[in-house]
C-alpha positions as a printed Julia matrix, in Angstrom:
83×3 Matrix{Float64}:
  19.33   2.58   -0.45
  15.78   4.0    -0.26
  13.24   2.24    1.93
   9.49   2.09    1.41
   7.22   3.45    4.14
   3.45   2.97    4.09
   1.58   5.6     6.09
  -1.91   5.16    7.56
  -3.08   8.57    6.41
  -6.56   8.29    7.86
  -5.23   7.86   11.4
  -2.63  10.61   11.11
  -5.13  13.05    9.6
  -7.61  12.41   12.42
  -5.17  12.35   15.37
  -6.55  14.67   18.05
  -9.53  15.63   15.88
 -13.06  14.4    15.19
 -12.71  14.86   11.4
  -9.6   14.32    9.28
  -7.45  17.2     8.06
  -5.5   16.97    4.83
  -3.33  19.85    6.07
  -2.46  17.87    9.22
  -1.62  14.8     7.13
   0.53  16.84    4.74
   2.4   18.44    7.64
   3.18  15.06    9.19
   4.31  13.52    5.89
   6.48  16.53    5.03
   8.12  16.39    8.47
   8.87  12.68    7.96
  10.25  13.37    4.48
  12.58  16.03    5.9
  14.01  13.47    8.34
  14.07  10.62    5.79
  14.72  12.2     2.37
  15.49   8.88    0.68
  12.27   7.16    1.76
   9.62   6.16   -0.75
   6.34   7.07    0.94
   2.88   5.73    0.14
  -0.04   7.26    2.04
  -3.14   5.06    2.33
  -6.5    6.54    3.35
  -9.91   4.93    3.76
 -12.71   5.16    1.22
 -14.57   7.88    3.13
 -11.58  10.19    3.58
 -12.39  12.53    0.68
 -15.94  12.93    1.95
 -14.93  13.78    5.52
 -12.2   16.38    4.97
 -12.97  20.1     4.77
 -14.51  21.11    1.44
 -11.54  23.45    0.83
  -9.19  20.44    0.82
 -11.16  18.15   -1.53
  -9.65  19.39   -4.81
  -6.09  18.99   -3.53
  -6.93  15.51   -2.22
  -8.59  14.42   -5.48
  -5.55  15.61   -7.45
  -3.18  13.7    -5.15
  -5.17  10.48   -5.58
  -5.33  10.93   -9.36
  -1.55  11.37   -9.77
   0.3    8.58  -11.48
   2.91   8.49   -8.7
   0.63   6.47   -6.41
   1.92   8.48   -3.43
  -1.65   8.62   -2.11
  -3.86   5.54   -2.35
  -7.53   5.51   -1.41
  -9.01   2.14   -0.52
 -12.24   1.19   -2.27
 -15.44   0.71   -0.29
 -15.79  -2.9     0.83
 -12.05  -3.63    0.62
 -11.11  -6.34    3.1
  -7.49  -6.49    4.1
  -5.66  -9.35    5.77
  -5.61  -9.38    9.54
């Protein structure tokens, strides 16, 4: 039975870096998918993510957010989650 995994994409994309990298995030998610092929994965990034990645990655990011699959979710500015 598939399990649902929610990934903090902002943290993974920025690990060891000062600015996030979509390529780094993709690499980490793909590696996880290879080990857990039945997992349903949702990647959540913060509202500023698309403005902080390299300009070469923006189109790919925007397309991923726009997909109907909801595999990548970008939080809206001002969103307050439960703590």
